[in-house]
N, C-alpha and C positions, 0 to 999 in steps of 0.2 A: 591540533584539534585546539578549537575554537571552545572556552566555557561558557561561550554565549550562544552558542548555536543551538537553533531551535529545528525540531523535526517535526513535522506533520504526520499523523498515520488516519489515511483516509480509509473508509471501509463503506461499499457499496450497498445494492440491493441484496435484502436476503441475509444478509452476513450477521443482524442481530438474532436470527435462528440457531444460531453455531450452539452445538450443545446438544441438538434434539435434530437437526435438518441433515438428514443422509449421512449418518456418523459413517457410513461406509466409505465415503468420498471424503468428508469434513472433520472427522473425527468428533471428539466426546467432549474436547475442551469449548468453553463458552468465549463469545466476544470480550466481553469483561474482564475473566481471566488473560485471556491473549493482550489485551490492553494494559491490564497492571503488569502482568510479563515485561510488555515491551515499555514500559515507563520506567519502572524499576531499572533494566538494563539502559537505558538512557540516561539515567540520572547517575547510574554507575560510572558511566563513560563521561559525564559532565554536559550531556547536553538536556535543552528542555525537551520536555515532549507532549504533545498536545493530539488527544483522538477526537476522530467524530466520524460517525456513521449515519446515513442517508440512504432510504429508499428510493430518493427523487434526485434525478439527474441533474435537475436547474440547481439544487444545494450544492451538490457535489461541484458543478461548475465554478458557483460562486468562491466555495471554500478553496479551490486551486487559484482562483483569480485574486483572494484576500491572503494568499500564502505570500505573494509576491513582495520582496522588501522584508517581508515578517518571518518567513521561515526558510530556512537554507536547503531543505530536503524535504521532500515528500516519500511517503512510504503509501504504494495505492493497491489495495486490493478492490479493482472496479465491478467484481463479482461478473453477472451476466453482462453487463455495458461495456466490459473489455471487447466483447465482439460486437457491438452494434453501435457505440457514440462517438460519433464524429466531433459532436459537439466537446466531448470530453479529451480528445485527442487534440482539438483546436486548443482548449484551455490548457492543455500541457505542454503544449509547443511552444506557447507564449510564456510558459512559466521558466524564469532563468535558473534555477538552481538544481540539485542533483536531485533525480526523481529514479524511483524502483518500483516495478511492479511487480506484486506479490500474487498467489496464488497458494490458497492450502493443498488442492488436489494436481496430479500431474494431467494438467490438461492434455497432453498429445497420447493419454491411454483412454480418453474419455471419446466423446461425440465428436466426428468431425467437424461441426461448427465451433466448437472449443479449439480448436488447432489453429483460428486466424484470430491474432489481437489487432485490434486498431492502433493499440496505444504504444504498442512495443517499438514502432520505429522512432518514436519521440522520446522515450523514456530513457537513463543510463543504462538500464539492464532490467532484467527480469529473472524471479525466481520462482519456482514451482516445482510442488509436489513433494513437499517435505513437513507437510502437516501443518501445525502450529511455529514449529521451527522456521518454517519461510520466513517468518518477522523477524526473528534473530538474525536469521543468516542476512536479511535485509538491512537491518541494523548495522552489523559488523560490516557491508558493502558501503553504506553511506559513510560510515567512520572512514572508512578507506578512501574513498574518494574524495571526503572533504578533506582529509589529511592533505591532500597532493594538490590541493588547490593554494 
């Protein structure tokens, strides 16, 4: 594990509403609390961590592009864009680091349209259904994948 490794945690549309938005699916933890938890866990493992949320697809594409050569890993909860965005898929397919798709809810227990991810074929792995713990599981997966490089 490199002490200089940097991880980008990206969150897509509506995730800024965590804590109040459909708590039966997403829990009651706010995005700020999840980001604080991720930053602390990353730091405890020797990683730098940058968090970014946007409701705008183009901003998320730009952050993925900017991550090339800057961040060795991306943890990405693309929200609804997971199922619709070819632009995000293309950006991720050009990213040369470790990437993990994350979902708070178990998308396979929800509406049929949520069962198809356009991003899954171009990321290192997918973690879903464990609430806010999905992010810490993703950080553990990133640590393991980076240690193999």
